[in-house]
C-alpha positions as CSV (number, residue, x, y, z in Angstrom):
1,M,4.0,-4.7,7.4
2,I,5.7,-1.4,6.3
3,S,5.2,1.9,8.1
4,V,5.6,5.2,6.3
5,G,5.0,8.9,7.1
6,V,2.5,10.9,5.0
7,R,5.3,13.0,3.3
8,D,7.3,10.0,2.3
9,L,4.2,8.2,1.0
10,K,3.4,11.3,-1.1
11,N,6.9,11.5,-2.5
12,Q,7.2,7.7,-3.2
13,L,3.6,6.7,-3.7
14,S,4.4,4.3,-6.7
15,Q,7.0,2.5,-4.6
16,Y,4.6,1.9,-1.7
17,L,1.8,0.8,-4.0
18,Q,4.2,-1.7,-5.5
19,Y,4.7,-3.1,-1.9
20,V,0.9,-3.5,-1.6
21,K,0.8,-5.2,-5.0
22,D,3.5,-7.6,-3.7
23,G,1.3,-8.5,-0.7
24,E,2.7,-6.1,1.9
25,R,0.5,-4.1,4.2
26,V,1.5,-0.4,4.4
27,V,0.6,1.6,7.5
28,V,0.5,5.4,7.1
29,T,1.5,7.6,10.0
30,E,1.3,11.3,10.8
31,H,3.3,12.6,13.8
32,N,3.9,9.0,14.9
33,R,0.1,8.3,14.9
34,I,-1.3,5.7,12.6
35,I,-3.9,7.3,10.3
36,A,-4.4,4.8,7.5
37,E,-3.7,1.4,6.2
38,I,-3.2,0.4,2.6
39,V,-3.9,-3.3,1.7
40,E,-4.9,-5.2,-1.4
41,P,-8.6,-5.4,-2.0
42,E,-10.2,-8.8,-1.1
43,G,-12.4,-10.8,-3.3
44,Q,-11.9,-8.7,-6.4
45,G,-11.2,-11.7,-8.7
46,T,-8.0,-13.0,-10.2
47,D,-5.4,-10.8,-11.8
48,A,-6.5,-12.0,-15.2
49,D,-10.1,-11.0,-14.5
50,I,-9.1,-7.6,-13.3
51,E,-6.8,-7.1,-16.3
52,Q,-9.6,-8.1,-18.7
53,K,-12.0,-5.7,-17.0
54,L,-9.5,-2.8,-17.2
55,Q,-8.9,-3.5,-20.9
56,Q,-12.7,-3.4,-21.5
57,L,-13.0,-0.1,-19.6
58,S,-10.1,1.3,-21.6
59,R,-11.7,0.4,-24.9
60,E,-14.9,2.1,-23.7
61,G,-12.9,5.2,-22.8
62,E,-13.7,5.0,-19.0
63,V,-10.1,4.6,-17.8
64,I,-6.7,5.4,-19.2
65,L,-4.2,2.5,-18.6
66,A,-0.7,3.2,-17.2
67,K,2.0,3.3,-19.8
68,R,4.6,1.3,-17.9
69,N,4.2,-2.2,-16.6
70,K,5.8,-2.7,-13.2
71,S,8.1,-0.3,-11.4
72,V,11.1,-1.5,-9.6
73,A,10.7,-0.8,-5.9
74,Q,13.2,-1.5,-3.1
75,K,12.1,-2.2,0.4
76,P,13.5,0.5,2.8
77,V,16.4,-0.7,5.0
78,L,15.3,-0.6,8.7
79,T,17.5,0.6,11.5
80,D,17.9,-1.6,14.6
81,V,15.5,0.8,16.5
82,E,12.8,0.5,13.7
83,K,13.2,-3.3,13.7
84,S,12.6,-3.5,17.5
85,I,9.3,-1.5,17.2
86,D,6.3,-3.7,16.9
87,W,4.1,-1.5,14.7
88,E,1.4,-4.1,14.4
89,T,0.9,-4.1,18.2
90,I,0.8,-0.3,18.3
91,Y,-1.6,-0.2,15.4
92,N,-4.0,-2.7,17.0
93,E,-3.9,-0.8,20.3
94,V,-4.8,2.4,18.5
95,R,-7.6,0.7,16.5
96,A,-9.0,-0.9,19.7
97,D,-9.9,2.6,20.9
98,R,-12.4,3.0,18.0
99,F,-14.6,0.1,19.1
């Protein structure tokens, strides 16, 4: 799981979306409060099915496909303090308040 602030997410959106494509879960924070989570959609079909549907929608003029294939994204290097923080536990505690 990767944690990112709103400003950094905005500035490097493509990089964090690449992490999601690679199977990572991205937690978005604002003032050290978790406000969102970005994950891959479940049950959407295989990559080939999705690619085929996107090509069809492109031919029909419904979507415009991206011009580049895959961006090269590097995972951020975590400091020792960041490594010691268990963001998933914090996230689950915050989410528990909603139920």
